[in-house]
N, C-alpha and C positions, 0 to 999 in steps of 0.2 A: 382308398380309404373310404369306408363308408361312416355316411355321417352319423353324428348319433340324434336321434329325435330329440327335440329342444320338448321341455317342459312346458307346459304351459300353465303362467303364473293366473293365481286365483287372488282376488280381492274381497275381501268384507265388506259391506257394506254397512253402514250405521247411522240411521236418521236420527237426528239430532236436534231437529226443529222442533219448536215447542207448540207450534200450529199444525192442526189437521188441514190438508189438503182444501176442507169446507171453511177453514176460517174457525173452528173451535177448537179451544186449548186441550192441548191432548195432555194426558196423564204422565205425570214425572215416574219414573221409571229408575229405580235404585241402581248406581254405578256396582259396575263388578270391583269386589276387593281386589286392592294390589298385592301382588305377592311379597313385596319388599317395603321395609320403612321407608320412607324419603324424606330428606333431611330437609329442614326450613327453606335453605336455598332451592334446592330441587323442586320443592312445593311452588314457589315462587318463579321458577323458571318456567316449570308446567302450565299454569293459569295463564302467563303472559307470551310465553315463547322467547322471552328474551330473561339476560339473569339480574338481578336487582341491583343497582348503580350503586356504588361505593362513594362513600364521603367528598373521597377526593376527584372524582367525577363531576361531581354535583359542585363543589367548590368551583372547578374550572367550567363548569354550564353558569354559574352563579356570574363571575370576573366578567365572561363575556356579555353578558345582559348588563350588566353596569357598567360597565364601558361602554356599550351602545348608548344606553342611557344618560351618561353623562355627557358625552359627544353631543347629545341632542339639548341636552341642559345648557351647554354653554353655549348654543346657538351654531354650531358648526354643520351640524346635520339636521335636515328634517325627519320628523318623525312620521311613520309610515302612514298613510290616511290623513295627511295635516297639509294645510297649504300655507302657514305659514310657520316662521323660526320660533319658537317660544325659549325665552332666557330667563333660567333662574338659576344663580352661580350658587345660592346656599344650597341647594340641592347636589349640584354639581360636585360641590366641593363633598358634601357626605358621601356621594356615590366614591370620588375617590381615594377617600379616609377610606372609608370599606373593602376596595379593591387592595392598598397597600395592605390593610391586616389580613384579607384573605388569603393573599399574596405570601406575607410572611408565614402563615400558618402552613401553608400548602409547600414551601420550599422544601422541606428535607423529603419529600414522597414524591418530587418529579425530577424527570433527568435536566440536566445541564443547559441544553439548548432550549429547554420551556421556559427555564427559569430565565434565561437572559431574554428571550423572548417577552416574556411579561414583565421584567424591568423596564426592558426597551417601552412597552405598550402605557407604563406607568410615568414615563418620564416623557413622554409626547400627551400623554393627555394633562400632567402637571404643567409643561410648557404653555399649552395653548389656554390652560386655564389664568395662568399670569397673563398672557395675552388679552385674554378678554376681559381682564378683572382692571387691565389700565385704561 
């Protein structure tokens, strides 16, 4: 069997730097028009390389951030970059109450195992809050 010659791949290089090699600003050149109309979601993905986050993912992120903050405000975990524990139970309570609210809103949109994990997290936070408040 004779091997077929492989075609050599060619690449087109576009210099998108805004500064010339001598340090002067390069003149902006208009981009080539796209052949199809992109949807808003496609445009957002094209600019960042990632799809835009949905509200539920943002809520889950906020729950995790508030949870960590609540632990720190209860004086159970040390905040990054701090040398001493800070205890502010008023703010911790607000963080926990906000987590409960967000989990209730998120409840119909997540899987059962995620619901159970979030409820367990809330229980841990609430129990530790009571212990710290005593």
